[in-house]
C-alpha atoms as an extended CHARMM CRD file, in Angstrom:
* protein
*
       293  EXT
         1         1  UNK       CA             99.0950000000      -61.0560000000      -18.2690000000  PROA      1               0.0000000000
         2         2  UNK       CA             95.9010000000      -59.8740000000      -20.3540000000  PROA      2               0.0000000000
         3         3  UNK       CA             94.4590000000      -57.0050000000      -19.1040000000  PROA      3               0.0000000000
         4         4  UNK       CA             90.7590000000      -58.7440000000      -20.1610000000  PROA      4               0.0000000000
         5         5  UNK       CA             91.7050000000      -61.7240000000      -17.4580000000  PROA      5               0.0000000000
         6         6  UNK       CA             92.3450000000      -59.3730000000      -14.5600000000  PROA      6               0.0000000000
         7         7  UNK       CA             89.2050000000      -57.2650000000      -15.3250000000  PROA      7               0.0000000000
         8         8  UNK       CA             87.0000000000      -60.2300000000      -15.5270000000  PROA      8               0.0000000000
         9         9  UNK       CA             88.9250000000      -61.6100000000      -12.2930000000  PROA      9               0.0000000000
        10        10  UNK       CA             87.5140000000      -58.3900000000      -10.2940000000  PROA      10              0.0000000000
        11        11  UNK       CA             84.0430000000      -58.6290000000      -11.8710000000  PROA      11              0.0000000000
        12        12  UNK       CA             84.3380000000      -62.2390000000      -10.7760000000  PROA      12              0.0000000000
        13        13  UNK       CA             85.4130000000      -61.1310000000       -7.2010000000  PROA      13              0.0000000000
        14        14  UNK       CA             83.1610000000      -57.9480000000       -6.9980000000  PROA      14              0.0000000000
        15        15  UNK       CA             79.8690000000      -60.4040000000       -8.0580000000  PROA      15              0.0000000000
        16        16  UNK       CA             81.1880000000      -63.1000000000       -5.7080000000  PROA      16              0.0000000000
        17        17  UNK       CA             79.8890000000      -65.4660000000       -8.3090000000  PROA      17              0.0000000000
        18        18  UNK       CA             80.5650000000      -66.2680000000      -12.4490000000  PROA      18              0.0000000000
        19        19  UNK       CA             77.4310000000      -66.0890000000      -13.6350000000  PROA      19              0.0000000000
        20        20  UNK       CA             77.1730000000      -62.5480000000      -12.3090000000  PROA      20              0.0000000000
        21        21  UNK       CA             80.1840000000      -61.4950000000      -13.0800000000  PROA      21              0.0000000000
        22        22  UNK       CA             78.5660000000      -62.4860000000      -16.6630000000  PROA      22              0.0000000000
        23        23  UNK       CA             76.1800000000      -60.2390000000      -16.9210000000  PROA      23              0.0000000000
        24        24  UNK       CA             78.1240000000      -57.1730000000      -15.5700000000  PROA      24              0.0000000000
        25        25  UNK       CA             80.0180000000      -57.7760000000      -18.2870000000  PROA      25              0.0000000000
        26        26  UNK       CA             78.2730000000      -58.6200000000      -20.9390000000  PROA      26              0.0000000000
        27        27  UNK       CA             79.7100000000      -61.9810000000      -21.1300000000  PROA      27              0.0000000000
        28        28  UNK       CA             78.3300000000      -65.4730000000      -20.5270000000  PROA      28              0.0000000000
        29        29  UNK       CA             79.2800000000      -68.4880000000      -18.4840000000  PROA      29              0.0000000000
        30        30  UNK       CA             81.7370000000      -70.4320000000      -20.2080000000  PROA      30              0.0000000000
        31        31  UNK       CA             84.2920000000      -67.2620000000      -21.7130000000  PROA      31              0.0000000000
        32        32  UNK       CA             84.2140000000      -65.9160000000      -17.4540000000  PROA      32              0.0000000000
        33        33  UNK       CA             84.9270000000      -69.2160000000      -16.3560000000  PROA      33              0.0000000000
        34        34  UNK       CA             88.0140000000      -69.7750000000      -19.2710000000  PROA      34              0.0000000000
        35        35  UNK       CA             89.2770000000      -65.8400000000      -18.7200000000  PROA      35              0.0000000000
        36        36  UNK       CA             89.8310000000      -67.0100000000      -15.1380000000  PROA      36              0.0000000000
        37        37  UNK       CA             90.9840000000      -69.8540000000      -15.3340000000  PROA      37              0.0000000000
        38        38  UNK       CA             93.6500000000      -68.5660000000      -17.5930000000  PROA      38              0.0000000000
        39        39  UNK       CA             94.2190000000      -65.7920000000      -15.7760000000  PROA      39              0.0000000000
        40        40  UNK       CA             95.2150000000      -68.9990000000      -12.8640000000  PROA      40              0.0000000000
        41        41  UNK       CA             97.5770000000      -70.5930000000      -15.2230000000  PROA      41              0.0000000000
        42        42  UNK       CA             99.4390000000      -67.0480000000      -16.4180000000  PROA      42              0.0000000000
        43        43  UNK       CA            100.0450000000      -67.2030000000      -12.7110000000  PROA      43              0.0000000000
        44        44  UNK       CA            100.1340000000      -70.0750000000      -11.4990000000  PROA      44              0.0000000000
        45        45  UNK       CA             97.8780000000      -70.1960000000       -8.8260000000  PROA      45              0.0000000000
        46        46  UNK       CA             94.5060000000      -70.3320000000       -8.2990000000  PROA      46              0.0000000000
        47        47  UNK       CA             92.3910000000      -67.2970000000       -7.4550000000  PROA      47              0.0000000000
        48        48  UNK       CA             89.1060000000      -68.5970000000       -6.9300000000  PROA      48              0.0000000000
        49        49  UNK       CA             87.1000000000      -71.4490000000       -4.6110000000  PROA      49              0.0000000000
        50        50  UNK       CA             84.4960000000      -72.4160000000       -6.4040000000  PROA      50              0.0000000000
        51        51  UNK       CA             81.4230000000      -73.0480000000       -4.1340000000  PROA      51              0.0000000000
        52        52  UNK       CA             77.4970000000      -74.3550000000       -5.2210000000  PROA      52              0.0000000000
        53        53  UNK       CA             76.6580000000      -70.8250000000       -4.3750000000  PROA      53              0.0000000000
        54        54  UNK       CA             78.8980000000      -68.9310000000       -5.9350000000  PROA      54              0.0000000000
        55        55  UNK       CA             82.8600000000      -68.3770000000       -5.2680000000  PROA      55              0.0000000000
        56        56  UNK       CA             85.0730000000      -67.4920000000       -3.3790000000  PROA      56              0.0000000000
        57        57  UNK       CA             88.9900000000      -65.5150000000       -3.2040000000  PROA      57              0.0000000000
        58        58  UNK       CA             91.4530000000      -68.2840000000       -2.3960000000  PROA      58              0.0000000000
        59        59  UNK       CA             94.3670000000      -67.2940000000        0.0990000000  PROA      59              0.0000000000
        60        60  UNK       CA             96.0330000000      -65.9110000000       -4.0940000000  PROA      60              0.0000000000
        61        61  UNK       CA             93.0690000000      -64.3640000000       -5.0590000000  PROA      61              0.0000000000
        62        62  UNK       CA             93.6000000000      -62.2660000000       -1.9080000000  PROA      62              0.0000000000
        63        63  UNK       CA             97.0120000000      -61.1680000000       -1.8290000000  PROA      63              0.0000000000
        64        64  UNK       CA             95.8190000000      -60.0620000000       -6.0740000000  PROA      64              0.0000000000
        65        65  UNK       CA             93.2010000000      -58.6850000000       -5.6570000000  PROA      65              0.0000000000
        66        66  UNK       CA             94.7460000000      -55.2970000000       -4.4090000000  PROA      66              0.0000000000
        67        67  UNK       CA             97.2890000000      -56.0000000000       -7.6360000000  PROA      67              0.0000000000
        68        68  UNK       CA             94.2700000000      -55.7050000000      -10.0520000000  PROA      68              0.0000000000
        69        69  UNK       CA             92.6320000000      -53.4180000000       -8.9850000000  PROA      69              0.0000000000
        70        70  UNK       CA             95.8940000000      -50.6510000000       -8.9560000000  PROA      70              0.0000000000
        71        71  UNK       CA             95.9150000000      -51.9800000000      -12.9040000000  PROA      71              0.0000000000
        72        72  UNK       CA             92.6920000000      -50.7840000000      -12.8820000000  PROA      72              0.0000000000
        73        73  UNK       CA             93.3440000000      -48.0370000000      -11.6280000000  PROA      73              0.0000000000
        74        74  UNK       CA             96.1420000000      -47.2260000000      -13.6020000000  PROA      74              0.0000000000
        75        75  UNK       CA             94.1260000000      -48.2620000000      -16.8100000000  PROA      75              0.0000000000
        76        76  UNK       CA             91.3520000000      -46.0950000000      -15.8390000000  PROA      76              0.0000000000
        77        77  UNK       CA             94.0250000000      -43.2390000000      -15.4970000000  PROA      77              0.0000000000
        78        78  UNK       CA             94.5370000000      -44.2890000000      -18.5190000000  PROA      78              0.0000000000
        79        79  UNK       CA             91.4300000000      -44.0550000000      -20.1220000000  PROA      79              0.0000000000
        80        80  UNK       CA             90.6990000000      -40.6620000000      -18.9000000000  PROA      80              0.0000000000
        81        81  UNK       CA             94.1260000000      -38.9860000000      -20.5190000000  PROA      81              0.0000000000
        82        82  UNK       CA             94.4480000000      -40.3120000000      -23.5730000000  PROA      82              0.0000000000
        83        83  UNK       CA             90.2580000000      -40.2840000000      -24.4480000000  PROA      83              0.0000000000
        84        84  UNK       CA             89.9530000000      -36.3050000000      -23.0480000000  PROA      84              0.0000000000
        85        85  UNK       CA             87.9810000000      -37.4140000000      -20.5590000000  PROA      85              0.0000000000
        86        86  UNK       CA             89.1630000000      -33.5450000000      -18.9540000000  PROA      86              0.0000000000
        87        87  UNK       CA             87.4950000000      -31.7360000000      -21.8420000000  PROA      87              0.0000000000
        88        88  UNK       CA             83.3500000000      -33.1240000000      -20.0640000000  PROA      88              0.0000000000
        89        89  UNK       CA             81.4290000000      -34.2190000000      -17.8720000000  PROA      89              0.0000000000
        90        90  UNK       CA             79.5800000000      -37.1810000000      -19.0950000000  PROA      90              0.0000000000
        91        91  UNK       CA             78.4790000000      -40.8010000000      -18.4180000000  PROA      91              0.0000000000
        92        92  UNK       CA             77.0060000000      -42.1560000000      -15.0820000000  PROA      92              0.0000000000
        93        93  UNK       CA             77.7510000000      -41.8320000000      -11.1090000000  PROA      93              0.0000000000
        94        94  UNK       CA             76.0550000000      -43.9900000000       -8.6130000000  PROA      94              0.0000000000
        95        95  UNK       CA             75.3920000000      -42.7370000000       -5.7640000000  PROA      95              0.0000000000
        96        96  UNK       CA             74.8800000000      -45.0390000000       -1.9180000000  PROA      96              0.0000000000
        97        97  UNK       CA             73.6040000000      -42.4770000000        0.9030000000  PROA      97              0.0000000000
        98        98  UNK       CA             71.5050000000      -43.3910000000        3.8200000000  PROA      98              0.0000000000
        99        99  UNK       CA             67.9560000000      -42.7410000000        3.0260000000  PROA      99              0.0000000000
       100       100  UNK       CA             67.4540000000      -39.6090000000        5.3300000000  PROA      100             0.0000000000
       101       101  UNK       CA             70.5180000000      -37.3010000000        3.6630000000  PROA      101             0.0000000000
       102       102  UNK       CA             69.6600000000      -39.0820000000        0.2520000000  PROA      102             0.0000000000
       103       103  UNK       CA             65.8120000000      -38.8550000000       -0.0900000000  PROA      103             0.0000000000
       104       104  UNK       CA             65.3750000000      -35.8690000000        2.2350000000  PROA      104             0.0000000000
       105       105  UNK       CA             68.8560000000      -33.3950000000        1.2270000000  PROA      105             0.0000000000
       106       106  UNK       CA             70.1380000000      -35.4790000000       -1.9580000000  PROA      106             0.0000000000
       107       107  UNK       CA             67.0010000000      -35.9650000000       -4.3690000000  PROA      107             0.0000000000
       108       108  UNK       CA             65.6100000000      -32.4930000000       -4.2570000000  PROA      108             0.0000000000
       109       109  UNK       CA             68.8400000000      -30.9870000000       -5.2990000000  PROA      109             0.0000000000
       110       110  UNK       CA             70.5430000000      -33.2180000000       -8.1010000000  PROA      110             0.0000000000
       111       111  UNK       CA             68.7910000000      -32.1390000000      -10.6040000000  PROA      111             0.0000000000
       112       112  UNK       CA             70.6160000000      -28.7380000000      -10.5630000000  PROA      112             0.0000000000
       113       113  UNK       CA             73.6040000000      -31.1760000000      -10.9860000000  PROA      113             0.0000000000
       114       114  UNK       CA             71.8430000000      -33.2150000000      -14.1480000000  PROA      114             0.0000000000
       115       115  UNK       CA             70.8260000000      -29.5780000000      -15.6760000000  PROA      115             0.0000000000
       116       116  UNK       CA             74.6400000000      -28.6630000000      -15.3280000000  PROA      116             0.0000000000
       117       117  UNK       CA             75.5190000000      -31.4140000000      -16.9250000000  PROA      117             0.0000000000
       118       118  UNK       CA             73.8350000000      -32.2860000000      -19.9140000000  PROA      118             0.0000000000
       119       119  UNK       CA             75.6730000000      -36.1070000000      -20.5990000000  PROA      119             0.0000000000
       120       120  UNK       CA             75.8580000000      -36.7520000000      -16.4330000000  PROA      120             0.0000000000
       121       121  UNK       CA             73.7100000000      -39.7830000000      -15.7550000000  PROA      121             0.0000000000
       122       122  UNK       CA             72.7080000000      -39.6130000000      -11.4070000000  PROA      122             0.0000000000
       123       123  UNK       CA             72.0150000000      -43.0260000000       -9.7810000000  PROA      123             0.0000000000
       124       124  UNK       CA             70.3820000000      -41.9650000000       -6.3700000000  PROA      124             0.0000000000
       125       125  UNK       CA             70.5790000000      -45.3830000000       -4.5260000000  PROA      125             0.0000000000
       126       126  UNK       CA             68.8810000000      -43.9420000000       -1.0700000000  PROA      126             0.0000000000
       127       127  UNK       CA             68.3080000000      -47.0520000000        1.0110000000  PROA      127             0.0000000000
       128       128  UNK       CA             69.0890000000      -47.8750000000        4.5900000000  PROA      128             0.0000000000
       129       129  UNK       CA             72.3540000000      -50.2110000000        4.5080000000  PROA      129             0.0000000000
       130       130  UNK       CA             76.0430000000      -50.3420000000        3.4660000000  PROA      130             0.0000000000
       131       131  UNK       CA             78.1290000000      -49.8920000000        0.3620000000  PROA      131             0.0000000000
       132       132  UNK       CA             81.1410000000      -52.0120000000       -1.3260000000  PROA      132             0.0000000000
       133       133  UNK       CA             83.2360000000      -49.0790000000       -3.1360000000  PROA      133             0.0000000000
       134       134  UNK       CA             85.0600000000      -52.0350000000       -3.8460000000  PROA      134             0.0000000000
       135       135  UNK       CA             82.9820000000      -54.5090000000       -5.8000000000  PROA      135             0.0000000000
       136       136  UNK       CA             81.3200000000      -50.8750000000       -7.2000000000  PROA      136             0.0000000000
       137       137  UNK       CA             77.7600000000      -51.1480000000       -5.8770000000  PROA      137             0.0000000000
       138       138  UNK       CA             77.9380000000      -47.5830000000       -5.8440000000  PROA      138             0.0000000000
       139       139  UNK       CA             80.8170000000      -45.0260000000       -7.4660000000  PROA      139             0.0000000000
       140       140  UNK       CA             80.0080000000      -42.7950000000       -3.9230000000  PROA      140             0.0000000000
       141       141  UNK       CA             79.1470000000      -42.9890000000       -0.8680000000  PROA      141             0.0000000000
       142       142  UNK       CA             77.9810000000      -41.1300000000        1.5330000000  PROA      142             0.0000000000
       143       143  UNK       CA             78.3110000000      -42.3610000000        5.0290000000  PROA      143             0.0000000000
       144       144  UNK       CA             78.2210000000      -42.5490000000        8.8900000000  PROA      144             0.0000000000
       145       145  UNK       CA             81.6540000000      -43.3940000000        9.3380000000  PROA      145             0.0000000000
       146       146  UNK       CA             84.9520000000      -42.5250000000        8.1110000000  PROA      146             0.0000000000
       147       147  UNK       CA             85.9710000000      -45.2040000000        6.6540000000  PROA      147             0.0000000000
       148       148  UNK       CA             89.7540000000      -47.1350000000        7.9600000000  PROA      148             0.0000000000
       149       149  UNK       CA             89.9540000000      -50.0980000000        5.6970000000  PROA      149             0.0000000000
       150       150  UNK       CA             90.8550000000      -49.7880000000        1.5620000000  PROA      150             0.0000000000
       151       151  UNK       CA             91.8040000000      -48.0040000000       -0.4010000000  PROA      151             0.0000000000
       152       152  UNK       CA             89.1410000000      -45.4700000000       -0.1780000000  PROA      152             0.0000000000
       153       153  UNK       CA             89.3740000000      -41.6280000000       -0.3260000000  PROA      153             0.0000000000
       154       154  UNK       CA             86.8680000000      -39.9600000000        1.9620000000  PROA      154             0.0000000000
       155       155  UNK       CA             86.3560000000      -36.7880000000        3.0230000000  PROA      155             0.0000000000
       156       156  UNK       CA             84.2410000000      -34.9230000000        5.4630000000  PROA      156             0.0000000000
       157       157  UNK       CA             81.1150000000      -33.6540000000        4.5880000000  PROA      157             0.0000000000
       158       158  UNK       CA             79.4430000000      -31.7920000000        7.5160000000  PROA      158             0.0000000000
       159       159  UNK       CA             78.3400000000      -32.7070000000       11.1690000000  PROA      159             0.0000000000
       160       160  UNK       CA             74.9960000000      -33.1300000000       12.0600000000  PROA      160             0.0000000000
       161       161  UNK       CA             72.4480000000      -33.6260000000       14.8050000000  PROA      161             0.0000000000
       162       162  UNK       CA             70.0960000000      -35.9600000000       15.2980000000  PROA      162             0.0000000000
       163       163  UNK       CA             67.2350000000      -34.9250000000       18.3640000000  PROA      163             0.0000000000
       164       164  UNK       CA             63.8910000000      -36.6580000000       20.0820000000  PROA      164             0.0000000000
       165       165  UNK       CA             60.5360000000      -35.6010000000       18.7450000000  PROA      165             0.0000000000
       166       166  UNK       CA             57.0420000000      -36.2600000000       19.0060000000  PROA      166             0.0000000000
       167       167  UNK       CA             54.2210000000      -35.1370000000       17.1070000000  PROA      167             0.0000000000
       168       168  UNK       CA             51.3210000000      -31.9670000000       18.4510000000  PROA      168             0.0000000000
       169       169  UNK       CA             48.8850000000      -34.9580000000       18.2910000000  PROA      169             0.0000000000
       170       170  UNK       CA             50.8950000000      -37.2880000000       20.1940000000  PROA      170             0.0000000000
       171       171  UNK       CA             51.7680000000      -35.2600000000       23.1410000000  PROA      171             0.0000000000
       172       172  UNK       CA             48.1280000000      -33.1430000000       23.3560000000  PROA      172             0.0000000000
       173       173  UNK       CA             46.9630000000      -36.7620000000       24.1080000000  PROA      173             0.0000000000
       174       174  UNK       CA             50.2690000000      -38.4790000000       26.4740000000  PROA      174             0.0000000000
       175       175  UNK       CA             51.8550000000      -35.9460000000       27.3100000000  PROA      175             0.0000000000
       176       176  UNK       CA             55.7140000000      -34.1990000000       27.1940000000  PROA      176             0.0000000000
       177       177  UNK       CA             58.5110000000      -36.6410000000       29.0530000000  PROA      177             0.0000000000
       178       178  UNK       CA             59.8600000000      -33.7520000000       31.3340000000  PROA      178             0.0000000000
       179       179  UNK       CA             63.3060000000      -36.1230000000       31.7600000000  PROA      179             0.0000000000
       180       180  UNK       CA             64.6550000000      -38.4620000000       30.2550000000  PROA      180             0.0000000000
       181       181  UNK       CA             63.5060000000      -41.3350000000       32.6420000000  PROA      181             0.0000000000
       182       182  UNK       CA             60.1980000000      -40.3570000000       32.1790000000  PROA      182             0.0000000000
       183       183  UNK       CA             60.1300000000      -41.7560000000       28.1420000000  PROA      183             0.0000000000
       184       184  UNK       CA             59.3010000000      -44.7870000000       30.0550000000  PROA      184             0.0000000000
       185       185  UNK       CA             55.5470000000      -44.6160000000       30.2190000000  PROA      185             0.0000000000
       186       186  UNK       CA             56.2370000000      -43.6080000000       26.6170000000  PROA      186             0.0000000000
       187       187  UNK       CA             55.7760000000      -45.7930000000       23.1670000000  PROA      187             0.0000000000
       188       188  UNK       CA             59.6830000000      -45.3090000000       21.5180000000  PROA      188             0.0000000000
       189       189  UNK       CA             60.3920000000      -45.6940000000       17.7730000000  PROA      189             0.0000000000
       190       190  UNK       CA             63.2920000000      -46.7880000000       16.3690000000  PROA      190             0.0000000000
       191       191  UNK       CA             65.4430000000      -49.4060000000       14.8830000000  PROA      191             0.0000000000
       192       192  UNK       CA             65.2030000000      -52.9760000000       14.2050000000  PROA      192             0.0000000000
       193       193  UNK       CA             67.7560000000      -53.9110000000       16.5670000000  PROA      193             0.0000000000
       194       194  UNK       CA             69.7300000000      -56.9040000000       14.4440000000  PROA      194             0.0000000000
       195       195  UNK       CA             69.0530000000      -54.8100000000       11.2070000000  PROA      195             0.0000000000
       196       196  UNK       CA             71.2760000000      -51.9040000000       12.0870000000  PROA      196             0.0000000000
       197       197  UNK       CA             74.3860000000      -51.1760000000        9.4740000000  PROA      197             0.0000000000
       198       198  UNK       CA             76.8270000000      -49.0370000000       11.5750000000  PROA      198             0.0000000000
       199       199  UNK       CA             76.9190000000      -49.4290000000       15.3930000000  PROA      199             0.0000000000
       200       200  UNK       CA             76.8480000000      -45.3980000000       15.2010000000  PROA      200             0.0000000000
       201       201  UNK       CA             73.4120000000      -45.3590000000       14.5740000000  PROA      201             0.0000000000
       202       202  UNK       CA             72.9780000000      -47.1760000000       17.5430000000  PROA      202             0.0000000000
       203       203  UNK       CA             72.4400000000      -44.0950000000       19.2700000000  PROA      203             0.0000000000
       204       204  UNK       CA             69.1690000000      -44.7850000000       20.6980000000  PROA      204             0.0000000000
       205       205  UNK       CA             70.5740000000      -45.7380000000       24.2960000000  PROA      205             0.0000000000
       206       206  UNK       CA             72.2830000000      -42.2930000000       24.2800000000  PROA      206             0.0000000000
       207       207  UNK       CA             69.2860000000      -39.7180000000       24.9090000000  PROA      207             0.0000000000
       208       208  UNK       CA             67.9990000000      -42.6240000000       27.4620000000  PROA      208             0.0000000000
       209       209  UNK       CA             69.7360000000      -46.0900000000       29.1800000000  PROA      209             0.0000000000
       210       210  UNK       CA             66.9130000000      -48.2260000000       29.4870000000  PROA      210             0.0000000000
       211       211  UNK       CA             65.4480000000      -47.1760000000       25.4500000000  PROA      211             0.0000000000
       212       212  UNK       CA             63.4510000000      -49.9710000000       24.2030000000  PROA      212             0.0000000000
       213       213  UNK       CA             61.9050000000      -49.3020000000       21.1560000000  PROA      213             0.0000000000
       214       214  UNK       CA             58.0080000000      -50.5530000000       20.8820000000  PROA      214             0.0000000000
       215       215  UNK       CA             58.0160000000      -49.5670000000       17.0560000000  PROA      215             0.0000000000
       216       216  UNK       CA             60.9150000000      -50.8670000000       15.3450000000  PROA      216             0.0000000000
       217       217  UNK       CA             61.2640000000      -49.3290000000       11.3560000000  PROA      217             0.0000000000
       218       218  UNK       CA             64.9000000000      -50.3330000000        9.5160000000  PROA      218             0.0000000000
       219       219  UNK       CA             64.3690000000      -47.0780000000        7.6430000000  PROA      219             0.0000000000
       220       220  UNK       CA             65.3540000000      -43.1250000000        9.0480000000  PROA      220             0.0000000000
       221       221  UNK       CA             62.4210000000      -41.7290000000        6.4710000000  PROA      221             0.0000000000
       222       222  UNK       CA             60.2100000000      -44.9690000000        7.9670000000  PROA      222             0.0000000000
       223       223  UNK       CA             60.5990000000      -43.3440000000       11.4630000000  PROA      223             0.0000000000
       224       224  UNK       CA             59.6090000000      -40.0260000000       10.8620000000  PROA      224             0.0000000000
       225       225  UNK       CA             56.7450000000      -41.0610000000        9.1460000000  PROA      225             0.0000000000
       226       226  UNK       CA             55.5080000000      -42.7870000000       11.8650000000  PROA      226             0.0000000000
       227       227  UNK       CA             56.3190000000      -40.2460000000       14.1510000000  PROA      227             0.0000000000
       228       228  UNK       CA             54.1760000000      -38.0240000000       12.5990000000  PROA      228             0.0000000000
       229       229  UNK       CA             51.5420000000      -40.4850000000       12.3500000000  PROA      229             0.0000000000
       230       230  UNK       CA             51.7180000000      -39.8720000000       15.9050000000  PROA      230             0.0000000000
       231       231  UNK       CA             52.7670000000      -42.9920000000       17.0800000000  PROA      231             0.0000000000
       232       232  UNK       CA             55.2770000000      -42.5040000000       19.2200000000  PROA      232             0.0000000000
       233       233  UNK       CA             58.3720000000      -40.7640000000       20.5860000000  PROA      233             0.0000000000
       234       234  UNK       CA             61.4130000000      -41.2640000000       18.2160000000  PROA      234             0.0000000000
       235       235  UNK       CA             65.1710000000      -40.2180000000       17.1580000000  PROA      235             0.0000000000
       236       236  UNK       CA             64.8860000000      -38.2860000000       13.8870000000  PROA      236             0.0000000000
       237       237  UNK       CA             67.4740000000      -36.3230000000       11.8490000000  PROA      237             0.0000000000
       238       238  UNK       CA             66.9320000000      -32.2370000000       12.9560000000  PROA      238             0.0000000000
       239       239  UNK       CA             67.4200000000      -31.2230000000        9.1590000000  PROA      239             0.0000000000
       240       240  UNK       CA             64.6020000000      -33.7230000000        8.0190000000  PROA      240             0.0000000000
       241       241  UNK       CA             62.6300000000      -32.5370000000       11.4540000000  PROA      241             0.0000000000
       242       242  UNK       CA             62.4280000000      -29.3490000000       11.4370000000  PROA      242             0.0000000000
       243       243  UNK       CA             60.7950000000      -28.6530000000        8.5780000000  PROA      243             0.0000000000
       244       244  UNK       CA             57.5840000000      -29.9640000000        9.5930000000  PROA      244             0.0000000000
       245       245  UNK       CA             55.4610000000      -28.1710000000       11.2010000000  PROA      245             0.0000000000
       246       246  UNK       CA             53.4970000000      -31.0580000000       13.2410000000  PROA      246             0.0000000000
       247       247  UNK       CA             56.8030000000      -31.7470000000       15.0990000000  PROA      247             0.0000000000
       248       248  UNK       CA             58.2380000000      -31.2260000000       18.2500000000  PROA      248             0.0000000000
       249       249  UNK       CA             61.1630000000      -31.3870000000       19.6890000000  PROA      249             0.0000000000
       250       250  UNK       CA             60.7840000000      -33.7100000000       23.1110000000  PROA      250             0.0000000000
       251       251  UNK       CA             63.5920000000      -31.8920000000       25.2670000000  PROA      251             0.0000000000
       252       252  UNK       CA             64.0610000000      -34.3770000000       28.0660000000  PROA      252             0.0000000000
       253       253  UNK       CA             67.6570000000      -35.4590000000       26.6570000000  PROA      253             0.0000000000
       254       254  UNK       CA             69.9200000000      -33.4270000000       24.9000000000  PROA      254             0.0000000000
       255       255  UNK       CA             70.2790000000      -34.0620000000       20.4900000000  PROA      255             0.0000000000
       256       256  UNK       CA             73.3250000000      -36.0970000000       19.4350000000  PROA      256             0.0000000000
       257       257  UNK       CA             75.7630000000      -35.3300000000       16.7180000000  PROA      257             0.0000000000
       258       258  UNK       CA             76.8270000000      -37.7500000000       14.1530000000  PROA      258             0.0000000000
       259       259  UNK       CA             78.9320000000      -36.7170000000       10.9930000000  PROA      259             0.0000000000
       260       260  UNK       CA             78.6120000000      -37.3460000000        6.7670000000  PROA      260             0.0000000000
       261       261  UNK       CA             81.4050000000      -38.8740000000        4.9260000000  PROA      261             0.0000000000
       262       262  UNK       CA             81.8170000000      -38.7870000000        1.6750000000  PROA      262             0.0000000000
       263       263  UNK       CA             83.4610000000      -41.6430000000       -0.3780000000  PROA      263             0.0000000000
       264       264  UNK       CA             84.9570000000      -42.6270000000       -3.2020000000  PROA      264             0.0000000000
       265       265  UNK       CA             87.3210000000      -45.6030000000       -4.0010000000  PROA      265             0.0000000000
       266       266  UNK       CA             90.6930000000      -44.6330000000       -5.1010000000  PROA      266             0.0000000000
       267       267  UNK       CA             90.6020000000      -46.1350000000       -8.8140000000  PROA      267             0.0000000000
       268       268  UNK       CA             88.5280000000      -43.4700000000       -9.3560000000  PROA      268             0.0000000000
       269       269  UNK       CA             89.7470000000      -41.2070000000       -8.6320000000  PROA      269             0.0000000000
       270       270  UNK       CA             90.5310000000      -39.7130000000      -12.3000000000  PROA      270             0.0000000000
       271       271  UNK       CA             87.2050000000      -39.4490000000      -13.1130000000  PROA      271             0.0000000000
       272       272  UNK       CA             86.0620000000      -36.0720000000      -14.0560000000  PROA      272             0.0000000000
       273       273  UNK       CA             82.6290000000      -36.9010000000      -13.6620000000  PROA      273             0.0000000000
       274       274  UNK       CA             83.3770000000      -38.0340000000       -9.9560000000  PROA      274             0.0000000000
       275       275  UNK       CA             85.4200000000      -35.8700000000       -8.9370000000  PROA      275             0.0000000000
       276       276  UNK       CA             82.6520000000      -33.2650000000      -10.3050000000  PROA      276             0.0000000000
       277       277  UNK       CA             79.8390000000      -35.0010000000       -9.1110000000  PROA      277             0.0000000000
       278       278  UNK       CA             82.0180000000      -34.8810000000       -5.4090000000  PROA      278             0.0000000000
       279       279  UNK       CA             82.7580000000      -30.8970000000       -5.4950000000  PROA      279             0.0000000000
       280       280  UNK       CA             79.0310000000      -30.2830000000       -6.5050000000  PROA      280             0.0000000000
       281       281  UNK       CA             77.2680000000      -33.1220000000       -3.3310000000  PROA      281             0.0000000000
       282       282  UNK       CA             80.3570000000      -30.9380000000       -1.0770000000  PROA      282             0.0000000000
       283       283  UNK       CA             78.8940000000      -27.2450000000       -2.7130000000  PROA      283             0.0000000000
       284       284  UNK       CA             75.4790000000      -28.3640000000       -1.6100000000  PROA      284             0.0000000000
       285       285  UNK       CA             76.4900000000      -29.6690000000        1.8380000000  PROA      285             0.0000000000
       286       286  UNK       CA             78.8030000000      -25.9080000000        2.4290000000  PROA      286             0.0000000000
       287       287  UNK       CA             76.1470000000      -23.9700000000        1.4270000000  PROA      287             0.0000000000
       288       288  UNK       CA             73.5360000000      -25.2030000000        3.5090000000  PROA      288             0.0000000000
       289       289  UNK       CA             75.4050000000      -26.4310000000        6.4300000000  PROA      289             0.0000000000
       290       290  UNK       CA             73.3650000000      -24.2710000000        8.8930000000  PROA      290             0.0000000000
       291       291  UNK       CA             70.5040000000      -26.7060000000        8.4080000000  PROA      291             0.0000000000
       292       292  UNK       CA             72.0850000000      -29.6190000000        9.9380000000  PROA      292             0.0000000000
       293       293  UNK       CA             72.6350000000      -28.8500000000       13.3890000000  PROA      293             0.0000000000
């Protein structure tokens, strides 16, 4: 079995199409197809179902995927050791994070990391979506739940709180609700229901079971800006809202807690740049733990 063929198999499995895998690998469509066929012949099994929209793993392909990922992890570990990667921190690391944590907390602080390691390139992708680490959409992900499936390494970063907030101008115009049921008379800001990426983010009903979002925004930072503008009352991250003097906490319902987790795929564990970035993020959070609650 040729490792290069296995590497191509992983790229196709992660991209879901031969063309996309070719772009990632810098190979043309014909070469990628030929490598996949060679691997299928070596294994004596069909690994992909070709569709008009791309490719889909067959049952044999699904069984071979974890084997290929273990081979990849061994190759990464061997290259790191033989190339002496341990002597320096260099290369690119992509961090996927929820937009609130990624923009409001990480973005202003990662400059210290790139100053510390001049040969390290950081790619921060702070968007309200989930990231597939097995498909290499990110090297490190910050999640709001501990993953329960896959060959992933996860560590809890910190608990954080969310509370009800309104702008001072909104309260001056419409008053401050005294209890949860008073929210019925107010404009409520929240997520677009069918675009909630994780069940743990569907928390509005924990503040008031009758919650109905009148102004829906699929971004946590977008909700912050809407609340700041006086458009209504919203559930905001405490560590973001408390830095804005134009906002006031609405005490009609108590804050709730969630947690951030730092996660990466087991196959990249040997890479010193992954360990360096993970340690730096954990160090940042620990230093400012009081900010989150």
